[in-house]
N, C-alpha and C positions, 0 to 999 in steps of 0.2 A: 504494500500500500504506500502511495506517495502522499505526503502531507502538503499543505499549501506552499511551503518553502522548497518543495522538491526533494525533501529528505525521505529516504526509504524507511518505512516503519513496519513493525510486525506485532501481531497479537500473540502474547506468550504466557505460559503458565509454568511454575515450578512443580516438579514431581519428585517424590523421594524414590530411592532405589527399590523400595518395597512396592512402589506403584501408587502411593497415596498422593493425591493432588493437594497442593498447598495454596490456600487462599483462592482468590479469583483471578481470571485472566487480566493481564495489563498490557498497555501499549508501550512498545519499546522502539527506539531507533535501531536499525539493523547494525550500525557500526558501533554498538555498545561494547566496551572492553570487558575482558574477564574480571578485572579488578572491580568494575562497577557492579557486575553481577553478584560478586561476593558481598558488597555493601547492601545491595538490594535484598539478597537472600537473608542476610542477618536481620534486616529490618522487618521483613515479612514474618520471619520466625520469632520476632521480638526477643532476640538474644540480648542479654545484658552486656556481654562483652563480645567484641568482634571475633568470630571463629573462622578458621580457614575452610574453604570448600573448593571442590572441583566440579565442573559442569560438562554434560554430554548432550549432544543433539544427534539423534539417529546413530547412537553408539560411537560417535566421534567426539573426542574431547575438545572443548572450547579453550583454545590457548591464547590467541591474540584477541580478535574481535569476533562477534557472532556472525558478521558478514563473511569473514574468511572461512569459518567453519561451514556455513551454509553452501558456500561455493564448492568446498571439498565434497560435500554429500549430494551435490547437484541441486541445490536450492530447496526451499520449503516445498513439501509435497502439495500438489493441487488439492488433494482431498482433505488436507488439514486446515480447519478453520483457525485452530489455536496451535501454535508451535509449543510442544512440550520440551522443557529443559530439565533434564535429570540432574539433581544436585546430590553430591556425596560429601559427607564431612571427612576432613583429613585429620591426622593426629595433630594435637595441639603443640606437641614438643617436636624438636627436630634433632635427629642423630647426625653427627658429623662423620664424614668418611675417615677411616683410619688411613694414615699416610706413611707411617714409619714403624720399624720394628724397635720397640723400646727395650726388649729383653730377649736373649736366647739362653734358656735355662737348661743346662745339662742335668743329668740325674738318671734317666732311664738308660739301660745298657743294650736295649734292643728297640725295634721300631715302636713309635708311639701310634697306637691303633685307634684310640678314642680320646677325645678331649671334650669336656663339657662344663659350662658355667652353671652355678646353682641358680634357682629360680629368681633370686634378686640380684644376681651378678656379682655378689660380694665374695664368693668362693669359687675355686676352680679345681677340677679333678681330671686325672688322665689314667688311661689303662694301656699297658704295653705288652709286647712280646717277651719282656723279661719277667713276666708273671706277677709284677707288682702293680698296685693301684697307688697313685700319689696324689696328695692334696697340696696345693700351692697357695702361698699368700699373695693375693691379687694386688694389694696396694704396694707391698714391698717387692713383689715379683721374685720371690725366693721359694725354695722347697719348704714344706711345712711338716707333712707326715708321709712316711712310706709304709704301705700296708702289705704285709705278706701273709698269705694263707692259701692262695691258689698255687697250683703246681704246673700250670700250663699257661699259654698265651691268654691274655685278657682280650676278649673279642667285643665286649659291649659294656658300657656303664650307663647308669640312669639315676638322676637325683630324685628323691621323693619330693612332691610338690611343696612341702613345707620347708625344704632346704636343710633338714636336720640329718637325713640319712642318704647314703649312696649305695646302690646295688651294683654288683659287678658279676659278669658271667664269663666263664673261661672255656677253653677248648676241651677240657675234661668233662664238661657238662655240669659243673658245679656253680652254685650261686652263693656269693658272700654279701653280707650287709654290713656297712661301716658307719660308725658315728662320725659325722663330719667335724665336730668340734675337737675331737681327740684323735681321730684316725684309728680308734680301736674297733675290732670286730664285734658286732652285736650278736650274741648267741653263737651257735655253731654253724658250720658250713651246711648249706641246703643241698642235699644230694638226692638223686632219683632219676634224673635224665640219663639216658644211655649214651647220648652223643653230645656234641658241643652246643653251646648256647648261641643263638643268633640274635636275640632281641630281648629287651626287658621293658615293661611298662607298669607304672604304678597306678593304683586306683585314684581317680581325680579327687582333689582336696575337698570339693563341695559335697562329695559322697562319703568321704572317709577322712575327716580332719586329723585323725591320729596317724594316718599313713601306715596302716598295718598290713595291707595287701599289695603284693607285687606279682605280676604275671611274667613267666619266662617262656620263650619259644625256643625250640630245639631242632637240630638235625634229625632227632629220633621220631619226628612226625607228631609230637604232642605239645600242648601248652599246659603248663602247670601254674596254679595259683597258690602262692605261699603266704602263710601268716608269719610275719617276721618276728612277732613276739613269742609265739609258740614254737617257732622254727620248724614248721612242718607244712607239707602240701595239704591244702584243704580241698583241692579239686584238681582232677586231671582231665583235660579236654582232648579226646582222641577221635579222629575221624579223617584227618588228612592221611594220604597214602605215601607222601614223600616229606622231605625236609620242610619244616615251617620256617619261613624266612623272616617274618615280621609279625609283631602283635601290637595292636593299638587298643587302649582302653577308653572308650567314648564317655561323654558326659551324661548320657541318658541310661547308663547301666548296661550297655552292650560292649562285648569284646569282639574285635575283628582280627582274624589271623589269615595271613597269605602263605602260599605254599608252592613248592616246585611241582605239585600235582596240578598246577595251572588254575586252581580255584582260590576263592576267598570265602571263609566261613564266618558267619555272624552268630555269636553265642550270647545267651543271657547270663550275665556274670554271677547273679545271685544263686543260680542253681545249675549252671552248666548246660542248659538246654540249647540244642542247636536250632536256631531260628530259621536260617536260610543259607543256601550256598550260592555264591555269585560266580557265574561262568562267562567266559568271553575271551580271555587271554589264550593265545595259541602256544605259549611256552611258559617257563618258570615265571612266577610273580615274585619280583625281588624286594619290593618296597611299597610302603603305603604311608599316607599322611591324612590327618583329619583337618577339616576346615576350622575346627575349634582347637587345634593342636597347640598353638602358641599360648592361648589362654589357659589350657590345661597344664602346660609345662610351668608357667609362671605362677600358677595358683592364686595366692592373695596379693601378689606383687603387681602393682600397676606402674608400668614404666613412665607414665605421664604424671604420676603423683610426686611432686618435688620433695615432700617431707620424707617419703619412703626411700629416696635416693641416699639419705644419710643414715636412716635407722634400720632399713630392711624390714622384715616382718617378724623379727625375733620376739618382740615383747607382747605379741598378740595371743589372746586365749583361743581355745578351740572353736568356740562359737563365733568369735569375730573372724577367725581364719575362714571358717566355713561360709559365713555370710559374704565376706569380701570376694572369696573365690567364686561363689554362686553369681554375684553381681557382675563380675568381670566376664565370666563364661556366658551369662545371659545376654550381655551387651554385644558380644561378638556373634553369638548364634542368632540373635534376633528372633523373628517368627519362622525362620526357615528350618527345614530338617538339617541335621548334621550331614555334611558331605564327606565322602572318602575318595581319594584319588590313589590309583595303583599304577606301578610301573613295572615293566616286564622285559624279559629277554627276547620277546617278540617285537621289540622296538616301539611298542605302543603304550599309551596310558589309557586308563578307563576312569571315568568319573561316575560315582555311584551315590545314591541316597539309601544306604544299606538298612536303615531302620524302617524304611517305607516299602522298598521293592527290590526284587532280585534283577530287575531290568536296569541296564546302565543308562545314565543321563547322556553320556557322550563317549565316543571312541576317538582318541586324540592321536593323530598320526603325523609323522614328519621327521622323527629321529631316524638316523641311518644305522644306529647301533643300539645295543642294549641300554636300558635306563638303570642308572645306579641309585639315584635318590630323587624323591619328589618332596615338595614342601609348599604348604599354603603360606601366603604372607600373613603376618599377625592380624591384619584386618580382614582376612579371608577373601579378599577381592581378587587375588591373583594366585596362580600356581606356578612354581618354577620347577623345572626338571633338568637333571644333570645326566649326561650320557657319555658313553665311550666314543661317540662321534665327534668329540672335542667341543660340543656346543652346550649352552644352557638355553632352554626355551621357556618363554613365558606364555601362559594361557589364562583365559578368563576363569575366575574361580567359581562362577555360578553356572556358566554354559559350557565351559571346556573349550571355547573357541580359541584358535591359535592367535597370538598377538605378535610375538617377535622372537628372533633368534639372537642370542648374545654370543658373538664370535670373537676369539682372541687367543684362547688356549691352543697350544699346538699338540696336545695329547689328551688322553681321556680325562674327563672331569669326574672326580670322585664324590665330592660333597659340596653342599651349598648351605649358607646361613643368612637369614634375613636380619636386617636391622629392625629394632622394635617399632619404628615408625612406618615400616613397610616401604620406605623410599629408596633403600639401598639393598644390594645383595652381594655377598662375598662368596667366591667359589675357589675351591682348592683342587689342584690337578696333579696328574702324574708328570706334568712338565716342570714340576718343582716350584711353580709360582702360585700366589693367591692373586685374584683380581676382584676389584670392587666395581660394581656396575651401578649406574644411575638409572633407576627404573622409569623415571619420567621421560628422559631423553633416549633411553635404551642404548646408551653409549658406555664405553669403558671409562671409568673415572680415575682409577688407580691401578697401576701394575705393581705388584709387590713381590719381587724376587728376594731371595735370602736363604731359603732352604736349599740344602745340597742335594736333595733327592726328592722322590715322590711325596706329595702332601696327602696323607690318608684321611685326616680329620680336621674340620674347621668349625668354630662356634663363635657367635657374636653375643657378647654379654647382654642380658635383657635390660641393663641400665644404659646401654648404648655406648659405653665408654671404651670398650676394648674388644679386640678379636684375638682368639687363641688358635694356634694351629700346631699340628704334630705330624710326623711322617717317618719315612725310612731312615732319615739322618739322625734319629734318636733324640732330637732336640725339641723342646717345647718353646715355641715363640709366642710372645705377646706383642700385639700391634696396637698403636694408639694414633690419635689424630695429631 
């Protein structure tokens, strides 16, 4: 529509990502800038403080002006009387990219296979081929505790969502639980698996504020649920015919297990009943991630809460931990069902709503080699996948639609880690480098060489301050901005 001054105008209306229309339609100049839309959206929402938003028209982000975006999508559709502008809130805090290695800490005498920050980012642990688990002082960047009980390579470590315990699984099929503050083993070693441990997952904090239950997946084809206080298996889930490669514990009381038998099984955690089997992959299923995974990992810790940056969650009682964890989980999940993404040796990913249906939401193709790791962004809007084809790919977290390929590594990409604000992604590769990617521009932001050999594990602290990496050169590296 042209107004009397010859300026192009359009009738528009804001709409939330859930599909709810906001206010009534209003008249806008077509050359309105993205910054003006932010001011307008805050006014319509009656926000007391200015919050950051991003906007989409016909699935295309408004970056400069609305006119430029409409030109990209071929103009406003004739059938549209009102142009719908989708608004999405962004994280209020901003994580800076890490730019330098602040410490290279020796200690392990074999490859560092797993590194992981605690839910509040104040503690760091690693597992190695030298059979030890180590805790590191994050602020001083020095070794803290060395834990010895395993007699074979440590293949996986997992923090309890309250940050007080760490579980580790080894190639002998044994699971140990460690007290994070002292590095002492809690109870005795959990034995029962016939072959090595592939994955560990704790029950979410809002379902179990005491963090008593942890699930282990094994090459022996079973998943065991352990009570870490009684030091015994309370349930054994058997049904897979080959190695169980991954286990995820969802926020609605369901457990998900993937296997080399090409299936994913959905179990009811309270009684071990098999709810459904998800089929579609043509080869081993290697890895899975939940849309709520980051919120379940960080428990009661909110990266955007400034007060918690200094105190962590240590002083909170069980009820407060449970309430905060429930609030954080509910915010990420919204009204949508929990989504699960799986990656396979068949070069594809599948997106599922496993609590609702055994039919997949999307089959995601494009990788030229097997998929090593998949991960939802903390806000659940994006999925990143790392592959042996040297690329990291980005996909839409709701529809599974392909967005972009991040290219730069010259060898297989093993692991990826999101920054807490979902704006950056760090990848570790067998080419011995870490790379930090800007998700908005989809460009390489930082190239971080330094390791002398393959990088097996990478993690970004939930407080956003640091990245930790470990690999074949036996050195734990900490990277800062």
